[in-house]
N, CA, C and O atoms as a GROMACS GRO file, in nm:
protein
  160
    1MET      N    1  21.054 -16.705  -3.073
    1MET     CA    2  21.176 -16.654  -3.010
    1MET      C    3  21.267 -16.769  -2.964
    1MET      O    4  21.389 -16.761  -2.976
    2ALA      N    5  21.206 -16.874  -2.913
    2ALA     CA    6  21.286 -16.987  -2.864
    2ALA      C    7  21.363 -17.053  -2.978
    2ALA      O    8  21.471 -17.108  -2.957
    3ARG      N    9  21.308 -17.045  -3.099
    3ARG     CA   10  21.377 -17.104  -3.214
    3ARG      C   11  21.492 -17.017  -3.261
    3ARG      O   12  21.588 -17.067  -3.320
    4LEU      N   13  21.484 -16.888  -3.235
    4LEU     CA   14  21.586 -16.795  -3.283
    4LEU      C   15  21.715 -16.805  -3.202
    4LEU      O   16  21.824 -16.782  -3.255
    5ILE      N   17  21.703 -16.840  -3.075
    5ILE     CA   18  21.822 -16.840  -2.988
    5ILE      C   19  21.931 -16.934  -3.040
    5ILE      O   20  22.046 -16.892  -3.051
    6PRO      N   21  21.900 -17.060  -3.072
    6PRO     CA   22  22.006 -17.148  -3.125
    6PRO      C   23  22.066 -17.096  -3.255
    6PRO      O   24  22.186 -17.108  -3.278
    7LEU      N   25  21.982 -17.038  -3.340
    7LEU     CA   26  22.033 -16.984  -3.467
    7LEU      C   27  22.132 -16.870  -3.441
    7LEU      O   28  22.236 -16.861  -3.506
    8ILE      N   29  22.097 -16.783  -3.347
    8ILE     CA   30  22.185 -16.671  -3.314
    8ILE      C   31  22.318 -16.723  -3.258
    8ILE      O   32  22.425 -16.675  -3.294
    9LEU      N   33  22.309 -16.823  -3.170
    9LEU     CA   34  22.431 -16.879  -3.110
    9LEU      C   35  22.519 -16.943  -3.217
    9LEU      O   36  22.640 -16.925  -3.216
   10ILE      N   37  22.458 -17.017  -3.309
   10ILE     CA   38  22.535 -17.080  -3.416
   10ILE      C   39  22.599 -16.974  -3.505
   10ILE      O   40  22.716 -16.984  -3.542
   11GLY      N   41  22.522 -16.871  -3.537
   11GLY     CA   42  22.574 -16.763  -3.621
   11GLY      C   43  22.694 -16.694  -3.556
   11GLY      O   44  22.795 -16.668  -3.621
   12LEU      N   45  22.681 -16.666  -3.427
   12LEU     CA   46  22.791 -16.601  -3.356
   12LEU      C   47  22.912 -16.693  -3.350
   12LEU      O   48  23.026 -16.649  -3.367
   13GLY      N   49  22.888 -16.822  -3.326
   13GLY     CA   50  22.998 -16.918  -3.320
   13GLY      C   51  23.074 -16.924  -3.451
   13GLY      O   52  23.197 -16.921  -3.452
   14VAL      N   53  23.000 -16.931  -3.562
   14VAL     CA   54  23.063 -16.937  -3.694
   14VAL      C   55  23.139 -16.808  -3.722
   14VAL      O   56  23.250 -16.810  -3.774
   15TYR      N   57  23.077 -16.694  -3.686
   15TYR     CA   58  23.139 -16.564  -3.711
   15TYR      C   59  23.273 -16.553  -3.638
   15TYR      O   60  23.374 -16.514  -3.696
   16PHE      N   61  23.271 -16.587  -3.508
   16PHE     CA   62  23.394 -16.575  -3.430
   16PHE      C   63  23.498 -16.677  -3.476
   16PHE      O   64  23.618 -16.650  -3.474
   17TRP      N   65  23.449 -16.798  -3.516
   17TRP     CA   66  23.542 -16.902  -3.562
   17TRP      C   67  23.612 -16.857  -3.690
   17TRP      O   68  23.733 -16.875  -3.705
   18LEU      N   69  23.536 -16.798  -3.782
   18LEU     CA   70  23.596 -16.750  -3.908
   18LEU      C   71  23.695 -16.637  -3.880
   18LEU      O   72  23.802 -16.631  -3.940
   19ARG      N   73  23.658 -16.547  -3.787
   19ARG     CA   74  23.747 -16.437  -3.753
   19ARG      C   75  23.878 -16.489  -3.694
   19ARG      O   76  23.986 -16.443  -3.730
   20ALA      N   77  23.866 -16.585  -3.604
   20ALA     CA   78  23.986 -16.641  -3.541
   20ALA      C   79  24.072 -16.714  -3.644
   20ALA      O   80  24.194 -16.707  -3.640
   21ARG      N   81  24.005 -16.784  -3.738
   21ARG     CA   82  24.078 -16.857  -3.841
   21ARG      C   83  24.155 -16.760  -3.931
   21ARG      O   84  24.270 -16.784  -3.965
   22LYS      N   85  24.088 -16.650  -3.968
   22LYS     CA   86  24.153 -16.552  -4.055
   22LYS      C   87  24.273 -16.490  -3.984
   22LYS      O   88  24.379 -16.472  -4.043
   23ARG      N   89  24.254 -16.457  -3.857
   23ARG     CA   90  24.363 -16.397  -3.781
   23ARG      C   91  24.478 -16.496  -3.768
   23ARG      O   92  24.594 -16.457  -3.778
   24ALA      N   93  24.448 -16.623  -3.745
   24ALA     CA   94  24.552 -16.726  -3.732
   24ALA      C   95  24.628 -16.740  -3.863
   24ALA      O   96  24.750 -16.757  -3.863
   25ALA      N   97  24.556 -16.734  -3.975
   25ALA     CA   98  24.621 -16.748  -4.106
   25ALA      C   99  24.714 -16.629  -4.130
   25ALA      O  100  24.826 -16.645  -4.178
   26GLU      N  101  24.668 -16.510  -4.097
   26GLU     CA  102  24.752 -16.391  -4.115
   26GLU      C  103  24.875 -16.399  -4.025
   26GLU      O  104  24.986 -16.366  -4.067
   27TYR      N  105  24.855 -16.444  -3.902
   27TYR     CA  106  24.966 -16.457  -3.808
   27TYR      C  107  25.068 -16.558  -3.859
   27TYR      O  108  25.188 -16.536  -3.851
   28ALA      N  109  25.018 -16.670  -3.913
   28ALA     CA  110  25.107 -16.775  -3.965
   28ALA      C  111  25.186 -16.721  -4.084
   28ALA      O  112  25.304 -16.751  -4.099
   29GLU      N  113  25.121 -16.641  -4.169
   29GLU     CA  114  25.190 -16.586  -4.286
   29GLU      C  115  25.302 -16.492  -4.243
   29GLU      O  116  25.413 -16.500  -4.296
   30THR      N  117  25.274 -16.405  -4.150
   30THR     CA  118  25.377 -16.312  -4.105
   30THR      C  119  25.489 -16.388  -4.035
   30THR      O  120  25.606 -16.353  -4.048
   31PHE      N  121  25.452 -16.492  -3.962
   31PHE     CA  122  25.552 -16.572  -3.892
   31PHE      C  123  25.644 -16.642  -3.992
   31PHE      O  124  25.766 -16.645  -3.974
   32GLU      N  125  25.584 -16.697  -4.099
   32GLU     CA  126  25.662 -16.768  -4.200
   32GLU      C  127  25.753 -16.671  -4.275
   32GLU      O  128  25.871 -16.699  -4.296
   33SER      N  129  25.698 -16.557  -4.317
   33SER     CA  130  25.777 -16.462  -4.395
   33SER      C  131  25.891 -16.406  -4.311
   33SER      O  132  25.998 -16.376  -4.364
   34GLY      N  133  25.869 -16.391  -4.181
   34GLY     CA  134  25.974 -16.338  -4.095
   34GLY      C  135  26.085 -16.438  -4.073
   34GLY      O  136  26.202 -16.400  -4.063
   35ASP      N  137  26.050 -16.565  -4.064
   35ASP     CA  138  26.150 -16.667  -4.034
   35ASP      C  139  26.208 -16.729  -4.161
   35ASP      O  140  26.327 -16.761  -4.167
   36GLY      N  141  26.123 -16.744  -4.262
   36GLY     CA  142  26.169 -16.804  -4.387
   36GLY      C  143  26.134 -16.951  -4.396
   36GLY      O  144  26.123 -17.006  -4.506
   37THR      N  145  26.117 -17.016  -4.282
   37THR     CA  146  26.081 -17.158  -4.283
   37THR      C  147  25.934 -17.172  -4.245
   37THR      O  148  25.891 -17.117  -4.144
   38PRO      N  149  25.858 -17.244  -4.324
   38PRO     CA  150  25.716 -17.260  -4.293
   38PRO      C  151  25.695 -17.348  -4.170
   38PRO      O  152  25.759 -17.452  -4.155
   39ARG      N  153  25.605 -17.305  -4.084
   39ARG     CA  154  25.572 -17.384  -3.965
   39ARG      C  155  25.425 -17.417  -3.969
   39ARG      O  156  25.341 -17.328  -3.986
   40ARG      N  157  25.393 -17.543  -3.953
   40ARG     CA  158  25.252 -17.585  -3.954
   40ARG      C  159  25.220 -17.653  -3.823
   40ARG      O  160  25.107 -17.697  -3.802
   0.00000   0.00000   0.00000
């Protein structure tokens, strides 16, 4: 059980990081299409 805890934490971290990245990419796309000028 002690070995599983770090794996679960890493898995959750990666999962939330990917979700946040996807949401940020979608937000950036809508922002760019609305304004016309790409912002990075």
